[in-house]
N, CA and C atoms of all chains as a GROMACS GRO file, in nm:
protein
  582
    1MET      N    1  -4.364   0.262   0.418
    1MET     CA    2  -4.334   0.131   0.386
    1MET      C    3  -4.218   0.081   0.526
    2ALA      N    4  -4.298  -0.034   0.525
    2ALA     CA    5  -4.227  -0.084   0.645
    2ALA      C    6  -4.076  -0.154   0.588
    3THR      N    7  -3.977  -0.135   0.652
    3THR     CA    8  -3.823  -0.189   0.629
    3THR      C    9  -3.769  -0.261   0.765
    4THR      N   10  -3.706  -0.328   0.731
    4THR     CA   11  -3.606  -0.440   0.830
    4THR      C   12  -3.520  -0.343   0.910
    5PRO      N   13  -3.507  -0.385   1.013
    5PRO     CA   14  -3.415  -0.280   1.095
    5PRO      C   15  -3.288  -0.339   1.043
    6ASN      N   16  -3.164  -0.245   1.053
    6ASN     CA   17  -3.054  -0.318   1.037
    6ASN      C   18  -2.985  -0.347   1.173
    7LYS      N   19  -2.972  -0.447   1.235
    7LYS     CA   20  -2.924  -0.513   1.329
    7LYS      C   21  -2.768  -0.485   1.315
    8PRO      N   22  -2.703  -0.450   1.417
    8PRO     CA   23  -2.551  -0.414   1.436
    8PRO      C   24  -2.497  -0.520   1.408
    9ALA      N   25  -2.431  -0.565   1.289
    9ALA     CA   26  -2.378  -0.654   1.260
    9ALA      C   27  -2.239  -0.710   1.378
   10ALA      N   28  -2.238  -0.614   1.457
   10ALA     CA   29  -2.098  -0.655   1.577
   10ALA      C   30  -2.189  -0.779   1.664
   11ALA      N   31  -2.327  -0.771   1.689
   11ALA     CA   32  -2.378  -0.843   1.795
   11ALA      C   33  -2.357  -0.985   1.724
   12LYS      N   34  -2.327  -1.041   1.616
   12LYS     CA   35  -2.332  -1.153   1.580
   12LYS      C   36  -2.141  -1.223   1.615
   13THR      N   37  -2.075  -1.080   1.622
   13THR     CA   38  -1.952  -1.178   1.690
   13THR      C   39  -1.926  -1.203   1.827
   14SER      N   40  -1.843  -1.262   1.891
   14SER     CA   41  -1.800  -1.274   2.012
   14SER      C   42  -1.737  -1.134   2.044
   15SER      N   43  -1.774  -1.108   2.187
   15SER     CA   44  -1.724  -0.945   2.254
   15SER      C   45  -1.623  -0.997   2.384
   16LYS      N   46  -1.587  -1.124   2.327
   16LYS     CA   47  -1.436  -1.173   2.402
   16LYS      C   48  -1.314  -1.124   2.342
   17GLY      N   49  -1.215  -1.100   2.428
   17GLY     CA   50  -1.136  -1.005   2.408
   17GLY      C   51  -1.064  -0.912   2.396
   18PHE      N   52  -0.942  -0.855   2.363
   18PHE     CA   53  -0.968  -0.699   2.362
   18PHE      C   54  -0.992  -0.666   2.183
   19VAL      N   55  -1.093  -0.570   2.196
   19VAL     CA   56  -1.154  -0.547   2.043
   19VAL      C   57  -1.034  -0.468   1.950
   20TYR      N   58  -0.924  -0.409   2.017
   20TYR     CA   59  -0.851  -0.342   1.993
   20TYR      C   60  -0.744  -0.406   1.902
   21LEU      N   61  -0.720  -0.529   1.952
   21LEU     CA   62  -0.597  -0.594   1.930
   21LEU      C   63  -0.590  -0.632   1.764
   22PRO      N   64  -0.664  -0.682   1.708
   22PRO     CA   65  -0.632  -0.702   1.563
   22PRO      C   66  -0.589  -0.552   1.465
   23LEU      N   67  -0.630  -0.423   1.552
   23LEU     CA   68  -0.622  -0.315   1.474
   23LEU      C   69  -0.449  -0.238   1.549
   24ILE      N   70  -0.430  -0.302   1.619
   24ILE     CA   71  -0.319  -0.224   1.675
   24ILE      C   72  -0.177  -0.348   1.628
   25ALA      N   73  -0.216  -0.466   1.641
   25ALA     CA   74  -0.140  -0.597   1.560
   25ALA      C   75  -0.135  -0.534   1.419
   26GLY      N   76  -0.257  -0.505   1.323
   26GLY     CA   77  -0.233  -0.476   1.206
   26GLY      C   78  -0.127  -0.362   1.161
   27TRP      N   79  -0.145  -0.298   1.277
   27TRP     CA   80  -0.093  -0.133   1.255
   27TRP      C   81   0.074  -0.172   1.284
   28LEU      N   82   0.128  -0.265   1.332
   28LEU     CA   83   0.273  -0.284   1.398
   28LEU      C   84   0.297  -0.371   1.304
   29VAL      N   85   0.249  -0.506   1.222
   29VAL     CA   86   0.303  -0.585   1.120
   29VAL      C   87   0.221  -0.572   1.047
   30PRO      N   88   0.246  -0.537   0.894
   30PRO     CA   89   0.116  -0.548   0.822
   30PRO      C   90   0.042  -0.704   0.796
   31GLY      N   91  -0.056  -0.720   0.779
   31GLY     CA   92  -0.141  -0.797   0.791
   31GLY      C   93  -0.166  -0.889   0.888
   32ALA      N   94  -0.130  -0.881   1.045
   32ALA     CA   95  -0.107  -0.924   1.132
   32ALA      C   96  -0.232  -0.949   1.165
   33GLY      N   97  -0.333  -0.846   1.168
   33GLY     CA   98  -0.456  -0.820   1.214
   33GLY      C   99  -0.514  -0.901   1.143
   34HIS      N  100  -0.521  -0.949   1.025
   34HIS     CA  101  -0.615  -1.036   0.954
   34HIS      C  102  -0.557  -1.199   0.995
   35PHE      N  103  -0.438  -1.219   1.045
   35PHE     CA  104  -0.388  -1.339   1.082
   35PHE      C  105  -0.432  -1.369   1.170
   36LEU      N  106  -0.459  -1.254   1.304
   36LEU     CA  107  -0.519  -1.310   1.418
   36LEU      C  108  -0.680  -1.359   1.413
   37LEU      N  109  -0.736  -1.312   1.267
   37LEU     CA  110  -0.877  -1.346   1.300
   37LEU      C  111  -0.876  -1.464   1.199
   38GLY      N  112  -0.742  -1.523   1.162
   38GLY     CA  113  -0.807  -1.635   1.062
   38GLY      C  114  -0.814  -1.556   0.930
   39LYS      N  115  -0.796  -1.456   0.890
   39LYS     CA  116  -0.804  -1.480   0.705
   39LYS      C  117  -0.707  -1.457   0.666
   40TRP      N  118  -0.628  -1.567   0.630
   40TRP     CA  119  -0.520  -1.584   0.628
   40TRP      C  120  -0.466  -1.565   0.490
   41ILE      N  121  -0.559  -1.538   0.401
   41ILE     CA  122  -0.514  -1.531   0.241
   41ILE      C  123  -0.498  -1.384   0.188
   42ARG      N  124  -0.605  -1.323   0.309
   42ARG     CA  125  -0.617  -1.177   0.271
   42ARG      C  126  -0.503  -1.110   0.350
   43GLY      N  127  -0.439  -1.159   0.484
   43GLY     CA  128  -0.357  -1.124   0.552
   43GLY      C  129  -0.249  -1.122   0.460
   44THR      N  130  -0.200  -1.243   0.402
   44THR     CA  131  -0.092  -1.267   0.313
   44THR      C  132  -0.098  -1.180   0.215
   45LEU      N  133  -0.167  -1.150   0.123
   45LEU     CA  134  -0.162  -1.058   0.061
   45LEU      C  135  -0.176  -0.878   0.078
   46LEU      N  136  -0.206  -0.879   0.179
   46LEU     CA  137  -0.179  -0.754   0.250
   46LEU      C  138  -0.056  -0.719   0.266
   47ALA      N  139  -0.015  -0.822   0.331
   47ALA     CA  140   0.133  -0.800   0.407
   47ALA      C  141   0.209  -0.809   0.273
   48VAL      N  142   0.226  -0.879   0.204
   48VAL     CA  143   0.304  -0.908   0.068
   48VAL      C  144   0.305  -0.722  -0.003
   49SER      N  145   0.166  -0.682   0.005
   49SER     CA  146   0.149  -0.594  -0.133
   49SER      C  147   0.242  -0.471  -0.032
   50ILE      N  148   0.179  -0.442   0.116
   50ILE     CA  149   0.250  -0.345   0.211
   50ILE      C  150   0.398  -0.360   0.218
   51ILE      N  151   0.478  -0.455   0.272
   51ILE     CA  152   0.612  -0.490   0.262
   51ILE      C  153   0.624  -0.482   0.164
   52ALA      N  154   0.608  -0.545   0.065
   52ALA     CA  155   0.708  -0.521  -0.108
   52ALA      C  156   0.713  -0.372  -0.144
   53MET      N  157   0.605  -0.286  -0.100
   53MET     CA  158   0.572  -0.158  -0.151
   53MET      C  159   0.676  -0.041  -0.066
   54PHE      N  160   0.712  -0.091   0.087
   54PHE     CA  161   0.784   0.003   0.172
   54PHE      C  162   0.922  -0.100   0.123
   55ALA      N  163   0.976  -0.181   0.103
   55ALA     CA  164   1.056  -0.245   0.056
   55ALA      C  165   1.137  -0.166  -0.057
   56LEU      N  166   1.046  -0.216  -0.194
   56LEU     CA  167   1.032  -0.095  -0.279
   56LEU      C  168   1.111   0.036  -0.274
   57GLY      N  169   1.078   0.116  -0.213
   57GLY     CA  170   1.032   0.221  -0.141
   57GLY      C  171   1.216   0.262  -0.093
   58LEU      N  172   1.263   0.181   0.031
   58LEU     CA  173   1.341   0.206   0.042
   58LEU      C  174   1.475   0.175  -0.104
   59ALA      N  175   1.416   0.076  -0.132
   59ALA     CA  176   1.529   0.025  -0.274
   59ALA      C  177   1.554   0.149  -0.382
   60MET      N  178   1.482   0.220  -0.375
   60MET     CA  179   1.504   0.324  -0.486
   60MET      C  180   1.527   0.448  -0.363
   61GLN      N  181   1.557   0.462  -0.275
   61GLN     CA  182   1.683   0.553  -0.202
   61GLN      C  183   1.583   0.641  -0.148
   62GLY      N  184   1.411   0.589  -0.130
   62GLY     CA  185   1.316   0.695  -0.075
   62GLY      C  186   1.395   0.754   0.054
   63LYS      N  187   1.338   0.842   0.105
   63LYS     CA  188   1.323   0.925   0.194
   63LYS      C  189   1.249   0.851   0.324
   64LEU      N  190   1.310   0.820   0.414
   64LEU     CA  191   1.235   0.814   0.554
   64LEU      C  192   1.208   0.950   0.616
   65TYR      N  193   1.099   1.002   0.649
   65TYR     CA  194   1.063   1.144   0.731
   65TYR      C  195   1.097   1.057   0.851
   66THR      N  196   1.182   1.205   0.970
   66THR     CA  197   1.268   1.176   1.060
   66THR      C  198   1.162   1.259   1.154
   67SER      N  199   1.180   1.411   1.095
   67SER     CA  200   1.144   1.533   1.187
   67SER      C  201   1.064   1.579   1.056
   68ALA      N  202   0.953   1.667   1.172
   68ALA     CA  203   0.873   1.752   1.032
   68ALA      C  204   0.900   1.949   1.089
   69GLN      N  205   0.950   1.970   0.988
   69GLN     CA  206   1.037   2.108   0.959
   69GLN      C  207   0.889   2.186   0.928
   70ASP      N  208   0.817   2.131   0.822
   70ASP     CA  209   0.694   2.221   0.772
   70ASP      C  210   0.586   2.100   0.813
   71ILE      N  211   0.456   2.200   0.726
   71ILE     CA  212   0.352   2.095   0.715
   71ILE      C  213   0.375   1.971   0.599
   72LEU      N  214   0.414   1.972   0.531
   72LEU     CA  215   0.427   1.873   0.390
   72LEU      C  216   0.536   1.760   0.515
   73ASP      N  217   0.605   1.788   0.555
   73ASP     CA  218   0.689   1.684   0.620
   73ASP      C  219   0.646   1.614   0.742
   74MET      N  220   0.562   1.716   0.854
   74MET     CA  221   0.436   1.657   0.931
   74MET      C  222   0.379   1.534   0.817
   75LEU      N  223   0.291   1.544   0.748
   75LEU     CA  224   0.218   1.490   0.684
   75LEU      C  225   0.301   1.346   0.602
   76GLY      N  226   0.397   1.409   0.566
   76GLY     CA  227   0.515   1.269   0.553
   76GLY      C  228   0.518   1.175   0.656
   77VAL      N  229   0.584   1.242   0.796
   77VAL     CA  230   0.582   1.173   0.909
   77VAL      C  231   0.458   1.082   0.933
   78ALA      N  232   0.353   1.113   0.942
   78ALA     CA  233   0.254   1.064   0.972
   78ALA      C  234   0.217   0.984   0.887
   79GLY      N  235   0.225   0.989   0.760
   79GLY     CA  236   0.211   0.873   0.640
   79GLY      C  237   0.326   0.771   0.681
   80ASP      N  238   0.479   0.784   0.708
   80ASP     CA  239   0.536   0.660   0.724
   80ASP      C  240   0.508   0.631   0.867
   81LEU      N  241   0.467   0.672   0.973
   81LEU     CA  242   0.469   0.619   1.102
   81LEU      C  243   0.305   0.475   1.084
   82GLY      N  244   0.265   0.546   0.991
   82GLY     CA  245   0.163   0.420   0.925
   82GLY      C  246   0.192   0.251   0.896
   83GLY      N  247   0.359   0.241   0.874
   83GLY     CA  248   0.408   0.156   0.865
   83GLY      C  249   0.426   0.039   0.982
   84GLY      N  250   0.399   0.115   1.084
   84GLY     CA  251   0.442   0.063   1.201
   84GLY      C  252   0.566   0.018   1.230
   85LEU      N  253   0.617  -0.126   1.287
   85LEU     CA  254   0.766  -0.135   1.286
   85LEU      C  255   0.798  -0.167   1.183
   86LEU      N  256   0.824  -0.177   1.041
   86LEU     CA  257   0.904  -0.128   0.947
   86LEU      C  258   0.939  -0.020   0.940
   87TYR      N  259   0.853   0.073   0.978
   87TYR     CA  260   0.924   0.209   1.001
   87TYR      C  261   1.040   0.245   1.126
   88PHE      N  262   0.996   0.183   1.228
   88PHE     CA  263   1.061   0.194   1.344
   88PHE      C  264   1.209   0.131   1.310
   89LEU      N  265   1.181  -0.036   1.231
   89LEU     CA  266   1.328  -0.071   1.224
   89LEU      C  267   1.380   0.013   1.122
   90SER      N  268   1.353   0.015   1.001
   90SER     CA  269   1.400   0.094   0.914
   90SER      C  270   1.491   0.239   0.978
   91ARG      N  271   1.421   0.301   1.025
   91ARG     CA  272   1.510   0.406   1.128
   91ARG      C  273   1.587   0.369   1.230
   92ALA      N  274   1.550   0.271   1.240
   92ALA     CA  275   1.699   0.212   1.374
   92ALA      C  276   1.796   0.152   1.269
   93ALA      N  277   1.768   0.106   1.164
   93ALA     CA  278   1.910   0.018   1.099
   93ALA      C  279   1.942   0.131   0.996
   94GLY      N  280   1.888   0.288   0.982
   94GLY     CA  281   1.936   0.405   0.883
   94GLY      C  282   1.925   0.371   0.745
   95TRP      N  283   1.877   0.275   0.729
   95TRP     CA  284   1.764   0.284   0.595
   95TRP      C  285   1.712   0.384   0.517
   96GLY      N  286   1.718   0.418   0.399
   96GLY     CA  287   1.661   0.501   0.298
   96GLY      C  288   1.768   0.656   0.288
   97GLY      N  289   1.706   0.690   0.209
   97GLY     CA  290   1.819   0.819   0.162
   97GLY      C  291   1.780   0.962   0.229
   98THR      N  292   1.848   1.004   0.289
   98THR     CA  293   1.792   1.148   0.358
   98THR      C  294   1.791   1.280   0.235
   99PRO      N  295   1.859   1.317   0.149
   99PRO     CA  296   1.775   1.424   0.097
   99PRO      C  297   1.759   1.329  -0.036
  100VAL      N  298   1.682   1.366  -0.126
  100VAL     CA  299   1.578   1.323  -0.207
  100VAL      C  300   1.667   1.390  -0.328
  101GLN      N  301   1.726   1.353  -0.391
  101GLN     CA  302   1.827   1.402  -0.538
  101GLN      C  303   1.810   1.342  -0.695
  102THR      N  304   1.741   1.261  -0.704
  102THR     CA  305   1.654   1.199  -0.803
  102THR      C  306   1.528   1.170  -0.797
  103THR      N  307   1.502   1.141  -0.918
  103THR     CA  308   1.356   1.124  -0.943
  103THR      C  309   1.322   0.990  -0.911
  104ILE      N  310   1.429   0.904  -0.905
  104ILE     CA  311   1.351   0.773  -0.882
  104ILE      C  312   1.334   0.814  -0.728
  105ALA      N  313   1.435   0.844  -0.639
  105ALA     CA  314   1.432   0.855  -0.493
  105ALA      C  315   1.285   0.927  -0.443
  106ASP      N  316   1.252   0.988  -0.509
  106ASP     CA  317   1.127   1.109  -0.520
  106ASP      C  318   1.014   0.958  -0.529
  107TYR      N  319   1.039   0.922  -0.620
  107TYR     CA  320   0.909   0.794  -0.626
  107TYR      C  321   0.931   0.676  -0.482
  108GLY      N  322   1.041   0.703  -0.458
  108GLY     CA  323   1.061   0.601  -0.380
  108GLY      C  324   1.013   0.632  -0.262
  109THR      N  325   1.023   0.776  -0.196
  109THR     CA  326   0.944   0.847  -0.063
  109THR      C  327   0.832   0.817  -0.106
  110LYS      N  328   0.756   0.819  -0.219
  110LYS     CA  329   0.596   0.822  -0.222
  110LYS      C  330   0.572   0.678  -0.169
  111PHE      N  331   0.638   0.575  -0.237
  111PHE     CA  332   0.631   0.440  -0.195
  111PHE      C  333   0.634   0.425  -0.080
  112ILE      N  334   0.725   0.442   0.020
  112ILE     CA  335   0.753   0.452   0.179
  112ILE      C  336   0.618   0.497   0.234
  113VAL      N  337   0.550   0.645   0.188
  113VAL     CA  338   0.481   0.697   0.264
  113VAL      C  339   0.323   0.614   0.236
  114VAL      N  340   0.306   0.563   0.109
  114VAL     CA  341   0.172   0.528   0.078
  114VAL      C  342   0.163   0.381   0.113
  115ALA      N  343   0.259   0.327   0.164
  115ALA     CA  344   0.293   0.195   0.210
  115ALA      C  345   0.211   0.181   0.372
  116GLY      N  346   0.256   0.308   0.404
  116GLY     CA  347   0.189   0.356   0.527
  116GLY      C  348   0.078   0.348   0.590
  117LEU      N  349   0.054   0.427   0.467
  117LEU     CA  350  -0.106   0.466   0.468
  117LEU      C  351  -0.200   0.319   0.409
  118LEU      N  352  -0.159   0.250   0.298
  118LEU     CA  353  -0.213   0.139   0.281
  118LEU      C  354  -0.223   0.018   0.432
  119ASN      N  355  -0.122   0.082   0.511
  119ASN     CA  356  -0.122  -0.050   0.618
  119ASN      C  357  -0.245   0.009   0.721
  120ILE      N  358  -0.266   0.162   0.721
  120ILE     CA  359  -0.334   0.168   0.824
  120ILE      C  360  -0.467   0.121   0.772
  121ILE      N  361  -0.506   0.116   0.652
  121ILE     CA  362  -0.669   0.123   0.611
  121ILE      C  363  -0.643  -0.024   0.623
  122ALA      N  364  -0.526  -0.110   0.620
  122ALA     CA  365  -0.545  -0.255   0.626
  122ALA      C  366  -0.575  -0.304   0.777
  123ALA      N  367  -0.515  -0.222   0.817
  123ALA     CA  368  -0.545  -0.250   1.008
  123ALA      C  369  -0.702  -0.217   1.033
  124VAL      N  370  -0.751  -0.094   0.952
  124VAL     CA  371  -0.874  -0.049   1.015
  124VAL      C  372  -0.971  -0.141   0.970
  125ASP      N  373  -0.944  -0.243   0.856
  125ASP     CA  374  -1.008  -0.335   0.812
  125ASP      C  375  -1.002  -0.443   0.888
  126ALA      N  376  -0.926  -0.529   0.936
  126ALA     CA  377  -0.906  -0.602   1.070
  126ALA      C  378  -0.994  -0.552   1.165
  127HIS      N  379  -0.994  -0.412   1.224
  127HIS     CA  380  -1.065  -0.369   1.335
  127HIS      C  381  -1.265  -0.377   1.283
  128ASN      N  382  -1.249  -0.384   1.175
  128ASN     CA  383  -1.367  -0.387   1.109
  128ASN      C  384  -1.430  -0.536   1.103
  129LEU      N  385  -1.366  -0.606   1.066
  129LEU     CA  386  -1.358  -0.779   1.080
  129LEU      C  387  -1.398  -0.782   1.243
  130ARG      N  388  -1.324  -0.748   1.298
  130ARG     CA  389  -1.308  -0.780   1.453
  130ARG      C  390  -1.432  -0.761   1.505
  131THR      N  391  -1.507  -0.664   1.474
  131THR     CA  392  -1.611  -0.570   1.530
  131THR      C  393  -1.727  -0.636   1.492
  132GLY      N  394  -1.714  -0.704   1.367
  132GLY     CA  395  -1.856  -0.730   1.284
  132GLY      C  396  -1.895  -0.653   1.228
  133ARG      N  397  -1.806  -0.496   1.195
  133ARG     CA  398  -1.876  -0.439   1.050
  133ARG      C  399  -1.877  -0.453   0.925
  134LYS      N  400  -1.745  -0.577   0.906
  134LYS     CA  401  -1.724  -0.615   0.782
  134LYS      C  402  -1.751  -0.786   0.798
  135SER      N  403  -1.752  -0.846   0.663
  135SER     CA  404  -1.749  -1.023   0.720
  135SER      C  405  -1.659  -1.039   0.633
  136MET      N  406   2.115   0.025  -0.599
  136MET     CA  407   1.972   0.106  -0.618
  136MET      C  408   1.928   0.093  -0.718
  137LEU      N  409   1.793   0.082  -0.641
  137LEU     CA  410   1.691   0.008  -0.807
  137LEU      C  411   1.639   0.134  -0.857
  138HIS      N  412   1.636   0.094  -0.996
  138HIS     CA  413   1.612   0.211  -1.076
  138HIS      C  414   1.476   0.164  -1.187
  139PRO      N  415   1.380   0.156  -1.149
  139PRO     CA  416   1.271   0.125  -1.245
  139PRO      C  417   1.205   0.241  -1.292
  140SER      N  418   1.172   0.224  -1.455
  140SER     CA  419   1.124   0.339  -1.544
  140SER      C  420   1.005   0.364  -1.452
  141HIS      N  421   0.964   0.481  -1.503
  141HIS     CA  422   0.840   0.565  -1.465
  141HIS      C  423   0.737   0.527  -1.449
  142PHE      N  424   0.719   0.422  -1.599
  142PHE     CA  425   0.585   0.337  -1.591
  142PHE      C  426   0.599   0.195  -1.532
  143ALA      N  427   0.726   0.160  -1.527
  143ALA     CA  428   0.733   0.034  -1.391
  143ALA      C  429   0.687   0.096  -1.302
  144ALA      N  430   0.774   0.202  -1.225
  144ALA     CA  431   0.689   0.249  -1.101
  144ALA      C  432   0.546   0.233  -1.092
  145VAL      N  433   0.474   0.312  -1.186
  145VAL     CA  434   0.329   0.345  -1.171
  145VAL      C  435   0.284   0.197  -1.180
  146LEU      N  436   0.325   0.090  -1.295
  146LEU     CA  437   0.251  -0.067  -1.284
  146LEU      C  438   0.273  -0.110  -1.149
  147LEU      N  439   0.411  -0.084  -1.054
  147LEU     CA  440   0.418  -0.148  -0.900
  147LEU      C  441   0.319  -0.084  -0.818
  148PHE      N  442   0.294   0.019  -0.826
  148PHE     CA  443   0.246   0.162  -0.768
  148PHE      C  444   0.082   0.075  -0.747
  149ALA      N  445   0.022   0.068  -0.882
  149ALA     CA  446  -0.127   0.004  -0.896
  149ALA      C  447  -0.158  -0.113  -0.849
  150LEU      N  448  -0.027  -0.214  -0.911
  150LEU     CA  449  -0.075  -0.316  -0.841
  150LEU      C  450  -0.080  -0.373  -0.695
  151PHE      N  451  -0.002  -0.285  -0.614
  151PHE     CA  452   0.024  -0.292  -0.438
  151PHE      C  453  -0.148  -0.196  -0.424
  152ALA      N  454  -0.133  -0.104  -0.450
  152ALA     CA  455  -0.256   0.013  -0.416
  152ALA      C  456  -0.408  -0.099  -0.426
  153SER      N  457  -0.393  -0.153  -0.548
  153SER     CA  458  -0.535  -0.194  -0.577
  153SER      C  459  -0.539  -0.313  -0.528
  154THR      N  460  -0.438  -0.411  -0.510
  154THR     CA  461  -0.448  -0.546  -0.391
  154THR      C  462  -0.532  -0.470  -0.288
  155VAL      N  463  -0.466  -0.356  -0.195
  155VAL     CA  464  -0.495  -0.350  -0.102
  155VAL      C  465  -0.647  -0.287  -0.060
  156PHE      N  466  -0.660  -0.194  -0.165
  156PHE     CA  467  -0.829  -0.167  -0.203
  156PHE      C  468  -0.894  -0.269  -0.244
  157GLY      N  469  -0.890  -0.374  -0.353
  157GLY     CA  470  -0.955  -0.458  -0.352
  157GLY      C  471  -1.010  -0.532  -0.212
  158ILE      N  472  -0.899  -0.569  -0.107
  158ILE     CA  473  -0.942  -0.621  -0.005
  158ILE      C  474  -1.014  -0.583   0.122
  159THR      N  475  -0.961  -0.466   0.110
  159THR     CA  476  -1.047  -0.360   0.216
  159THR      C  477  -1.177  -0.303   0.178
  160MET      N  478  -1.173  -0.296   0.056
  160MET     CA  479  -1.294  -0.233   0.056
  160MET      C  480  -1.428  -0.303   0.001
  161ARG      N  481  -1.391  -0.451  -0.041
  161ARG     CA  482  -1.541  -0.520  -0.026
  161ARG      C  483  -1.546  -0.664   0.002
  162ASP      N  484  -1.658  -0.701   0.015
  162ASP     CA  485  -1.654  -0.802   0.095
  162ASP      C  486  -1.638  -0.954   0.069
  163THR      N  487  -1.648  -0.965  -0.059
  163THR     CA  488  -1.630  -1.124  -0.051
  163THR      C  489  -1.554  -1.145  -0.182
  164PRO      N  490  -1.472  -1.250  -0.227
  164PRO     CA  491  -1.332  -1.250  -0.283
  164PRO      C  492  -1.384  -1.231  -0.428
  165PRO      N  493  -1.495  -1.257  -0.506
  165PRO     CA  494  -1.501  -1.210  -0.629
  165PRO      C  495  -1.522  -1.052  -0.646
  166ARG      N  496  -1.599  -1.009  -0.552
  166ARG     CA  497  -1.621  -0.849  -0.595
  166ARG      C  498  -1.492  -0.783  -0.554
  167MET      N  499  -1.366  -0.883  -0.458
  167MET     CA  500  -1.245  -0.794  -0.441
  167MET      C  501  -1.182  -0.779  -0.536
  168PHE      N  502  -1.137  -0.910  -0.609
  168PHE     CA  503  -1.098  -0.879  -0.764
  168PHE      C  504  -1.134  -0.828  -0.843
  169ARG      N  505  -1.315  -0.773  -0.893
  169ARG     CA  506  -1.320  -0.703  -0.969
  169ARG      C  507  -1.313  -0.572  -0.947
  170TYR      N  508  -1.336  -0.540  -0.790
  170TYR     CA  509  -1.286  -0.380  -0.740
  170TYR      C  510  -1.129  -0.398  -0.756
  171GLY      N  511  -1.073  -0.478  -0.736
  171GLY     CA  512  -0.877  -0.424  -0.776
  171GLY      C  513  -0.883  -0.442  -0.899
  172ALA      N  514  -0.876  -0.509  -0.970
  172ALA     CA  515  -0.896  -0.441  -1.116
  172ALA      C  516  -0.946  -0.353  -1.172
  173TYR      N  517  -1.055  -0.323  -1.175
  173TYR     CA  518  -1.099  -0.159  -1.174
  173TYR      C  519  -1.007  -0.063  -1.123
  174CYS      N  520  -0.943  -0.084  -0.965
  174CYS     CA  521  -0.884   0.036  -0.964
  174CYS      C  522  -0.728   0.028  -1.047
  175PHE      N  523  -0.722  -0.088  -1.020
  175PHE     CA  524  -0.591  -0.126  -1.120
  175PHE      C  525  -0.576   0.005  -1.264
  176VAL      N  526  -0.681  -0.055  -1.360
  176VAL     CA  527  -0.710   0.003  -1.510
  176VAL      C  528  -0.760   0.127  -1.478
  177LEU      N  529  -0.788   0.199  -1.340
  177LEU     CA  530  -0.801   0.317  -1.338
  177LEU      C  531  -0.715   0.393  -1.318
  178PHE      N  532  -0.581   0.356  -1.232
  178PHE     CA  533  -0.482   0.397  -1.195
  178PHE      C  534  -0.398   0.434  -1.356
  179VAL      N  535  -0.370   0.289  -1.404
  179VAL     CA  536  -0.284   0.288  -1.492
  179VAL      C  537  -0.370   0.389  -1.658
  180GLY      N  538  -0.516   0.378  -1.652
  180GLY     CA  539  -0.539   0.421  -1.744
  180GLY      C  540  -0.550   0.597  -1.730
  181SER      N  541  -0.548   0.673  -1.600
  181SER     CA  542  -0.536   0.800  -1.568
  181SER      C  543  -0.403   0.875  -1.625
  182VAL      N  544  -0.304   0.748  -1.547
  182VAL     CA  545  -0.171   0.805  -1.600
  182VAL      C  546  -0.147   0.799  -1.755
  183ILE      N  547  -0.183   0.709  -1.831
  183ILE     CA  548  -0.178   0.725  -1.996
  183ILE      C  549  -0.227   0.843  -2.006
  184VAL      N  550  -0.364   0.878  -1.958
  184VAL     CA  551  -0.418   0.984  -2.053
  184VAL      C  552  -0.358   1.110  -1.995
  185PHE      N  553  -0.326   1.152  -1.853
  185PHE     CA  554  -0.272   1.257  -1.806
  185PHE      C  555  -0.143   1.252  -1.858
  186SER      N  556  -0.049   1.154  -1.923
  186SER     CA  557   0.055   1.176  -2.012
  186SER      C  558   0.048   1.205  -2.095
  187TRP      N  559  -0.041   1.177  -2.175
  187TRP     CA  560  -0.082   1.259  -2.310
  187TRP      C  561  -0.126   1.379  -2.339
  188VAL      N  562  -0.194   1.405  -2.218
  188VAL     CA  563  -0.274   1.571  -2.184
  188VAL      C  564  -0.134   1.658  -2.168
  189MET      N  565  -0.023   1.606  -2.086
  189MET     CA  566   0.089   1.700  -2.058
  189MET      C  567   0.188   1.724  -2.158
  190PHE      N  568   0.189   1.597  -2.247
  190PHE     CA  569   0.240   1.572  -2.391
  190PHE      C  570   0.216   1.706  -2.507
  191LEU      N  571   0.079   1.681  -2.483
  191LEU     CA  572  -0.010   1.797  -2.573
  191LEU      C  573   0.008   1.929  -2.534
  192ILE      N  574   0.016   1.944  -2.381
  192ILE     CA  575  -0.012   2.066  -2.353
  192ILE      C  576   0.175   2.155  -2.332
  193ALA      N  577   0.242   1.996  -2.360
  193ALA     CA  578   0.420   2.073  -2.387
  193ALA      C  579   0.443   2.128  -2.525
  194ARG      N  580   0.353   2.058  -2.596
  194ARG     CA  581   0.447   2.112  -2.720
  194ARG      C  582   0.405   2.247  -2.771
   0.00000   0.00000   0.00000
């Protein structure tokens, strides 16, 4: 059966400029990758969701992982690092509770980690938009 | 310090995560909205179901 070959969508997009810029910008600042590509509404919704989740985590006295003592801490650091500048700024400002002593603080820790992971997904989405893999 | 209830925390988590999932996993705005709503319902629905299961197991 004859089928239409899938042409790479990347061919449709311009190859000018640094192709990883939206990925890096999106990682550093939530939504920035989409802003660079002119996707203002998507970028705003992503930025609001990720920043609000991160801020709520801090407001719940969630812990910011700073060092990896075991495998779970390592995963926590990896998740937190996904927040980009939010994580570095929060660490520099000394925000976040250190030892988790309440249930709410534990929720907060998870909010911060998941905000970082969602930011990575958003940054990869911006990269896919840039390369033309997604429209 | 912010002190949401467990269910309020679930709703906030589901709202933000579903928004990101909807935007990143689908191509067009109507499909994004539908997928986001689907994820939100699954998040909250699964929490309610598992809460009842744990409640019944603990009795």
